[in-house]
N, C-alpha and C positions, 0 to 999 in steps of 0.2 A: 321648592319641591320639584323633584324630577318627574316630568310627565312622560308617559309612553309615547313613542314616536308613531305616527300613523303610517301604515304600510298599505299601498294600493292592493285591491283585491287580486289582480293578476299576479303581483309579486308574491302575495301570500300563497297562492296556489303553486307557483313555481318553487317556493321555499319548501312546501310540503313534499313536492315531487323530489326536490333535491335531497331533503332529509331521508326520504325513503330509499332513494338510490344510494345515498352514502351508507345507510345502514346495511343495505344488501351488499354493496361493494366490500364493506368491512367484514361482513360475515363470510362472503365468498373468499376473501383473501385469507382469513383465518382458517377456513375449511380446506381450501385448495392449496394453501401455501403460496399465494400470489404475493408480489411485492407490496409492501405496506402492511403486511400481517404483523400483528402484535405477538412477539414470541413469548410464550409462557412456559417456563420450566416447571415440570412437576415437582412437587415438594420432595419426592423420593429421589429425583435425579441428582439433586445437589449432594446427596449422601452416597451416591453410587461410587464404590471404590474402583481404582484402576488396578486391575489384577495383573499379576505376572503371567508369562507364557504358560507356566505349568499349573496355573490356578484357574478356577472358574467361579462365577458369581453364584452364590447360593442364598436363597431367601430364608432367613432364620427368624422364628417367632420372637417377638419382643413383648414380654408381659409388662403390664403397667396398670395404674389405677384408671378407672373410667367413671363417669357420672351415671347414676341410675335415673329412671324416669322422674323420680321425686326431686332430683337435683343433688342428692347426697353423693359423696365420693365413696366408691367401693374399691376393693382390692382384687376384684375379679380380673384375670388377665384379658387384655384386649386382643382381637384377632390380627393386630398389626404385625408386619414383618420388616426386617431390615436386611439389605444386601451385604454380604460379607464375602471375602475371598477365601476359598477352600482349595486344598490340593486336588488336582484332577488327574485321573489315570492317563498315562501317555497314549497317544495314538500310534499304532504301528506304521512303519514306512511301507509303502506299496512295493510289490515286486511282481515281475511278469508271471503269468500262470505257467505252471510246469507241466510237462508231459507226465501223466499219472504214474507210469511205470518207472520214472526216474526219480521220484520223490525219495529222499534219503530217509530210511527207516521204515518205509511202507507207504502205500498209496493213501491209506486212511489218515495219515498224519498231515496231509496237506489241507485238511478241513479246519475251519475255525469253530470256536465254541468248545464245550466240554466233550471229549471223546472217551467213551468207555463202553465195553461190551459186558453187560451184566446178566448173568444167569438168573432165573426166577428166585426171588427171595434174597438177592444180594443187594445191600444198600448202595446208593449212589455216593460218589465222593462228596466230601463236605463243600459247601459254598464258601469260597475265600475271595478276598478283594484283589485278585491278581489278574492282570490282562492275559497272562500266559503262564502255564506251568507244565511240568512233566513229573510223573511218579514212576520210577522204574526199579527193577531188580538190578543191583549193581553187578552181580556175578553173571547172570544169564543175559542181561541187557533187555529183557522183556519190558515193554512199556505198559504198565498196568492201567494208567489213565493219563490224560493230557488235556490241556486247554490251549487251543491255538498254538501248537508246539513250534511251528515254523514261522510265526510272526516275527518280523524284523523289528527289534527294539534296542534301545540303548542299554548296555550292560552295566554301567557304573563300575564299581570296584570289584565286582565278581570277575572282571577281566583280568585282575591281578592273579587269578588262578591260572590263566593261560600264560601270563608273564612268568610265573614260577615254574609251570610245566616246561616252558621253553628254556629258562636259564639255569635251573637247578642242575641239569646234566652238563652244562657248559662251564660252570664256575665252581672253583674250589671253595668250600665253606670256610677254609682257614685263610684264604687270600684277604689281605688288607687293602682297602681302596680309600683314597683320600677325597674328602668332600670339597666341593667348590661353593662359592657364594650362591650360584644359581640353584644348587641342591637345597641349601638351607632356606632359600626363599620360595620353595615350591608352593604352588597354590593348593588349597584344600587341606586335608588332614596331614599333619606332620608328626613325626616322633620326636623331633628336636635335634637334628643333625647340626653340627657346628662346622663351619667352613675351616679348612686347614687341618682338620683332625682325621685320623685314619680309623676305619671301621671294618671288622671282619665280615665277610660276605654272609656267614651263617647268622650273625646277629641282624644283618639287614633283612634277611628272609624272615626272621622273627617279626621284625617291625612291619614288613610288607604284608604278611598273612595274618598276624594277630591284631595289629593296630591299624591296618590299612593305610600305612604311611606313604604318602606320595613322594616325600623327600627320599625315602629308601628306594622307591621304585625307580626314580631317575638316576640315583647313584648306581644301582645295580645295572640299569640300562647302559650307563656310560662304561661300566666295567666290561660289558659285552660288545662294545663298539659304538655306543651312542643310541639315542632314542629311535632314530629312523632305522638303523640297522636292526635294533631289537624288534621294532614293529614288523619289519620284513620277516624276521625269524619267527615271530608269533603267528603271522599269517601262513607261513609255510607249515608250522606245526599244526595249526587248525585244519588246513586242507588235508594234512596227512592222516588225521583221525576221522575225517569225514564231516568236519564242522564247517560246511560251505556257506552257512548263513553269516558267518563271523568275518568281520573286517576290523583289524586292530590298527589304530592310528596313534594312540597314546598309551604307553605301557602302564600308566597309573589307572586308566579307566575313566578319567575325566571326560566330559562330553566334548567331542570333537566332530567336525563335519565328516560324514561318511563312516563314522565308527558305529558298529552295530553287532548284534548277535541274536540268538533266539533261545527259548527255553530248551529246545532239543539240543542245540549246540552246547549250552552251559552244562547240561547233563553229560554230554560226551566229554567235555573238557574236564569236568570234575571227576568223572570215572577214570579218565586217563591219568590225571594228576595223582589220584589216590593209589595208583599202582607204584608210585615212587615212595620208597620207605622214608626218605628225608621229608618229603611233602607231608606225609601222614603225621610225622612227628611234629612238624611245625604247627599244623592246624589243630592238633589235639591238645597242645599246651594251654594251660589256663593263665600262666604268667611266665615271665622271663626277665632276666637282667639285661639292660641295654647300656653300652659304654657311655661314660661321661666324656669330658674333654675340656679344652681351654677356649674361651670365647675370644675370637680374634680382635674384637674392638676394644674390650676392656681388660683382657688378660685374666678374667675370673675363671677359676677352675671349678668345673661341675663334676660331682661324683657320679658313679654308675647309679642307675635308677631302674625301678621295676616297671615293666609295661604289662598290660592286661589284654587278654583275648576278648574282643568285642562281640564275638559270636554268642548271642543270648541263648541259642539252642543248647550249647554245651552244659551249662549249669542247671538247665531246667528239664531236659528230656533224657530219660533213662536210655542208655545205649548210644547217645550221640557221639559221633567221631569226627565231626567237621561240618561245613567246610569253609565257606566265605560269604559274609554279607557285603552289600554295597548300597550306596545311595548317592544320587545327585538330584538336583531340582528337576531336570528334564526326564531323567530315567525313573524318578521316584525310587521305591525300594526294590532291590533285586537280591536274590539269595540262592546259594547252592548249599544244601545240607545233606547229611548222611547219618544213618544210625544202623546199629546191629542189634537184633533181638532173636533169640531162639535159633541161631544159626543162619538167619537170613539178613542180608544187608540191603537196604533200600537207599536210593538217592533221589532227592527232590530238588528241582530247579524252579525258581519263581521269578517273574519279571512284572514290573509295572504296578506293584502294590502301593496303595496310598497310606498304609499303616505300618508295614514292616514288622508286624507282630509275630513273635516266635510261636505263639499258640496256633496260628494258621498253618505253619509248617508242621507242628506237632499233630494237628488234626489230619493233615494229608498222610503223614507217616502212620498214624494210628489206623487210618482206613486201609492203607496199603498192607500193613502187617496182618490185619484182621481178615483181609479178603484176597490176598495174593494168590492163594491156592484155588480160589473159586472163579475169579474173573478170567475172561479170555483176553489175552494181550491184544492191544490195538496197533502195535508196531514193535520195533526193537531198536536198541542202540547199536549201531553198526560197529564192527571191529576196525582198527586202524588199517588204512589202505584198501578197504573193501568197497567203498562207495565213491564215485566221482561226483562232480557237481551236477545238480538237476538240470535237465534240458528244458528250454522254454517250449511251451505248446505252440504249434505252428500258427494257428489263427484263433487264439483265445484272448479275451480281455484280461486286464489285470485281475489277479486273484484276491487282492485286498483293495477295498474301496479307498480311493485317495489318489494323489498325484504320483505317478511313477517316479521311483528314485533313480537318478542318474548314477553314473559311475562314482565311486567314493571320492575320487580326486576332483570331480566336478560338482559335488553337492554343495549348494550354498548354505549359509547359516540360516537356520529356521527363523522366520520372521516372528517378532513378538506379537502375541495375540492380545487383543483388548476386547474381551467378551462384553456384550451389551445385554442388559436385562431385557427379557422378553415377557410381554404381557400374556396371560393365559387366554384361552378362547373366550371365556365370559367377559373379560375386560375388553377384548377386541370387539365383540359384538356390541357391548354397551357403548364403546367409542363410536362405532359406525352409526348406531341408532341416534346417539346424541348429535353427531355431525349432521345427519340428514334432517333431524328435528330442527336444528338451528337454521339450516338452509331453507326449510319449508317456512319457518317463521319469518325469515327475511322476505321471501317471495310474497307471503300474505301481507306484510307491512307495505311493500311496494304496491301490491294490487289495491289495497285499501286507499292508499294515497291517490292512485290514478282514478279510482271510482269517485272519491270526494271532489277532485278537480273537475271531472266530467260533469258531475251533478251541479257544481257551482256555475260552470260555464253554460249548461243548459238552462239553469234558472235565470241567469243574466240575459240570455237571448230572449226568453219568454217575456221578461220584464221590458 
């Protein structure tokens, strides 16, 4: 039989002190994050997803069975949640504060948030999930309502409106251009151009504006001198109509460093493009035939095929006449739309929507048609050649919270964001209380050990 080993009284006291000190050290290391702490990963952390730059973590309720007080299983949903990645509205780029009198379209348009001047009894514009928008009368240029109209955001494929505005006057629609392998391999949406085949410019504009085809964008750009030359022409055209928030880098609208626009500029660009009869005809079509061709690798011959207009406003909104949707991960949904009712034509530009729902555009148009005669305009769309670029305020901070944006050529690629879940205030308070409770318990244990040792030493002295 194994007998317990006798331990001298002094050694037992030292052991008690050592145990207490060890307990306190362990608690302190866990509490304060000292070396030797035992890392414990919360159960929810293992399931935390790694979101993309354009996403954010959202806690979503998770229903499930739970046990009642009697121990039986019920189907009542538990209050548990699980983190999931959801699309997040883009954050505008920062720009220097502007001198008020130089803001394009009017001083009021430099503000953020919803801008509208409502007489008594006039309803406010509908709430829509856009970071920025403009509702304006296309003929007079009066801005009826806006939301952060000069915020700098990525335009996505609405930039193809500027591509068309720039190239339609320069290219003969009957001209045939031959595609190269790099056109056929374009990133993003493609209509299906085949290398080595010739395509009429007019049909390429169909694909550009109806199907938002990037392969068509690059082939048109090559026909005009190349992508860099086309981008330079686009920037010249934008400046000419007063769209000074816009910097074009890629004629397709794909996200590139330094490329940006604003809801105000998209309204200007859409308004200018709709003055071109050919552009109006392209964006109003519901469908069109696109040429086939011979595949260079297999020799297979493809017959002409039908392409569709992806603008959902056209088939759903009475009086819709265009213009162009767009979407990329970083830009989210962007849109330029127009409609005519009872002799009035309105244009709507939207940026940064996480839904891209045509009903949001319809709601803005409905509000505009119903209240255009009552509201006081908050600004106007300038005429071509009327407005120069805004001047920076002499000694003012940046007008948009964030890191100032350098020149387009110097802009670095945005770093990928990895959002981390944040505990709510109640959870934080509970964690602090628990932490200090554990620390207090450790101090009490150590104190008790010291008292016991002192008492034993005092007793031994008396004996």
